[in-house]
C-alpha positions in Angstrom: 67.7 139.1 139.8 71.0 139.1 138.1 71.6 136.9 135.0 75.4 136.6 134.9 75.4 135.6 131.3 74.2 139.1 130.3 76.9 140.8 132.2 76.8 142.4 135.7 73.3 143.4 136.6 72.1 146.0 139.1 72.2 143.6 142.1 75.7 142.4 141.2 76.9 146.0 140.9 75.2 147.0 144.2 76.8 144.0 146.0 80.2 144.8 144.6 79.8 148.4 145.8 79.0 147.3 149.3 81.9 145.0 149.4 84.3 147.6 148.1 83.1 150.0 150.8 83.6 147.5 153.6 86.8 147.5 155.5 86.2 143.9 156.6 84.0 141.2 155.3 82.7 138.1 157.2 81.8 135.3 154.9 79.4 132.4 155.3 79.6 129.7 152.7 77.4 126.7 152.0 77.2 123.8 149.6 76.5 126.0 146.6 80.1 127.3 146.4 81.4 123.8 145.9 79.0 122.4 143.3 81.3 123.7 140.5 84.0 121.6 142.0 81.9 118.5 141.3 80.6 118.2 144.9 76.8 117.8 144.8 74.6 119.5 147.4 72.6 117.5 149.9 68.9 118.3 149.3 68.8 119.5 145.7 67.3 117.3 142.8 70.7 115.6 142.4 71.7 116.0 146.0 73.6 113.3 148.0 70.6 112.7 150.3 68.0 113.0 147.6 69.6 110.2 145.6 70.8 108.2 148.6 68.5 108.4 151.7 70.8 106.0 153.5 73.6 108.6 153.3 71.3 111.0 155.2 70.7 108.3 157.9 74.4 107.9 158.3 74.7 111.6 159.1 72.6 111.1 162.3 74.9 110.4 165.2 72.3 108.1 166.9 72.0 106.0 163.8 75.7 105.9 163.3 76.3 104.7 166.9 73.5 102.1 166.9 73.9 100.5 163.5 77.3 98.9 162.6 76.1 98.3 159.0 75.5 102.0 158.5 79.0 102.7 159.8 80.6 100.1 157.5 78.7 101.4 154.5 79.8 104.9 155.3 83.4 103.9 155.5 83.2 102.0 152.2 81.9 105.1 150.5 84.7 107.2 152.0 87.3 104.7 151.0 86.0 104.5 147.4 87.8 107.7 146.6 84.8 110.0 146.3 86.8 113.0 147.2 89.8 112.2 145.0 90.6 114.9 142.4 88.2 117.4 143.9 89.8 120.9 143.6 88.8 124.4 144.6 87.0 126.5 141.9 87.1 130.2 141.1 84.6 131.0 143.8 87.0 129.6 146.5 89.9 131.4 144.9 88.0 134.7 144.8 87.8 134.5 148.6 91.5 133.8 148.8 92.1 137.0 146.9 89.9 138.9 149.4 91.9 137.4 152.2 95.3 138.4 150.6 94.0 141.9 150.1 93.3 142.1 153.9 89.6 142.4 153.4 88.5 139.0 155.0 87.5 139.1 158.6 86.5 135.5 159.1 85.3 132.8 156.7 82.7 130.5 158.2 81.9 127.5 156.1 79.1 124.9 156.5 81.0 122.7 154.0 83.1 119.8 155.2 85.1 119.4 151.9 88.2 121.4 153.0 88.3 123.3 149.8 88.8 126.7 151.3 91.9 125.5 153.0 93.1 123.8 149.8 92.5 127.0 147.9 94.8 128.9 150.2 92.7 130.9 152.6 94.5 131.6 155.9 93.6 128.7 158.2 93.5 131.2 161.1 90.5 132.9 159.4 88.5 129.8 158.7 85.8 128.3 160.9 84.8 124.9 159.6 81.6 125.0 161.6 80.4 121.5 160.6 83.9 120.0 160.7 85.8 118.3 157.8 86.0 115.0 156.0 89.7 115.5 155.7 90.2 114.2 159.3 88.9 111.4 161.5 87.9 111.7 165.1 87.4 109.2 167.9 84.0 109.4 169.5 85.4 108.2 172.8 88.6 110.2 173.4 88.2 112.9 170.8 91.6 112.5 169.2 91.7 113.5 165.5 93.9 112.3 162.7 94.4 112.5 159.0 91.4 110.7 157.4 93.8 108.9 155.0 95.3 107.0 157.9 91.9 105.4 158.6 90.9 104.9 155.0 94.1 102.9 154.4 92.9 100.6 157.1 89.5 100.3 155.6 90.9 99.5 152.2 93.0 96.8 153.8 89.8 95.1 155.1 89.0 96.8 158.4 85.2 97.3 158.1 84.4 99.2 161.4 87.6 100.9 162.5 88.3 101.7 166.1 90.6 104.2 167.8 94.1 102.6 167.9 95.5 104.8 170.7 96.3 103.1 174.0 93.3 101.2 175.4 90.7 103.5 174.0 89.1 101.4 171.2 86.4 104.0 170.6 84.4 104.3 167.4 85.9 106.4 164.7 84.0 108.7 162.3 84.8 111.6 160.0 85.5 114.8 162.0 82.2 116.2 160.9 79.3 117.4 163.0 76.5 114.9 162.5 72.8 115.6 163.3 72.4 115.1 167.0 76.0 116.3 167.8 76.9 119.6 169.2 79.1 122.0 167.3 82.8 122.1 168.2 83.4 124.3 171.2 83.8 128.0 170.4 82.9 127.8 166.7 79.4 129.3 167.0 80.6 132.1 169.3 83.4 133.0 166.9 81.0 132.9 163.9 78.4 135.2 165.5 81.1 137.5 166.8 82.4 137.9 163.2 79.0 138.7 161.9 78.6 141.4 164.4 82.1 142.8 164.1 82.8 142.9 160.4 81.5 145.7 158.3 79.6 143.4 155.9 78.3 139.8 156.0 78.5 137.9 152.7 76.5 134.7 152.6 77.4 132.5 149.6 75.9 129.3 148.4 73.8 128.6 151.5 70.0 128.2 151.7 70.4 129.8 155.2 68.0 127.1 156.5 70.4 125.2 158.8 70.9 126.5 162.3 72.4 127.7 164.5 75.0 129.1 162.1 72.3 130.8 160.0 71.9 133.1 163.0 74.9 135.0 161.6 72.5 136.9 159.3 70.1 138.3 161.9 73.1 138.9 164.1 74.7 141.1 161.4 71.4 142.9 160.8 71.0 143.6 164.5 74.5 145.0 164.7 73.7 147.4 161.8 76.0 145.6 159.3 75.3 145.2 155.6 74.3 141.8 154.4 74.7 140.4 150.8 73.3 137.1 149.8 74.6 135.2 146.7 72.9 132.0 145.8 71.5 130.0 142.9 68.0 129.9 144.4 66.0 131.8 147.1 67.2 131.5 150.7 65.3 131.6 154.0 66.7 135.0 154.8 66.6 136.9 151.5 64.2 139.4 153.2 67.0 140.4 155.7 69.6 141.1 153.0 70.5 144.5 151.7 71.2 142.9 148.3 70.4 139.5 146.9 72.2 138.2 143.8 71.0 135.1 142.2 73.0 133.0 139.7 76.2 131.0 139.2 78.4 131.6 142.2 81.6 130.9 140.2 80.6 133.6 137.7 79.2 136.1 140.2 81.6 136.0 143.1 84.8 137.2 141.4 82.9 140.3 140.1 81.3 141.0 143.5 84.7 140.7 145.3 86.6 142.6 142.6 88.9 139.6 141.9 
């Protein structure tokens, strides 16, 4: 595997060659691309759920609906400013460069941090397949709003905010897909279509263990497309990739994408 500190290795060079030869690249990103922005992953040694199992419980829609104290604690964490000051890193910006060169087919992200949008990738090319923490949603009527509107209410003392529209009064949560919730309509179809249509699928910072979006990899393989995996540790689908590059994503991705 490539050690980026020693300069581009064979895998990095091979991955860069495949990307350069591709007319269009579909990208799937996971938590690993955002760790250099100061956002921990979920299941790693210092992961959010490893250090705080209650946070994992809050990510289950059935627990969220049934336990008011879980909802209140979740809103308190969100209102504490945990996302303040988080900025895109060079990995996100390398994908913006790919987009501006006309090489990005679709960017599918499992992340809910909104950093690809903040970095400047064309919103029309992004599928936030697990939603975003930057917006709130009503679980009754489905209406979404800027998350800051709700967080201001929480900071003012509202512990378990409800939908303010008309006579709805439904529970609010972040506009993310929790365990037990279906993906937003059309997102999976669009993701799998991109994997089959683009010349190459680039999976970055994902363990490729979470379905159904990880089906992008076998979908690309079945369509005869090249697959490149870039991650800091082994993934569940390394055996399906044409090239696997292991190391720091912020160091590797600009070289692989020719940024």
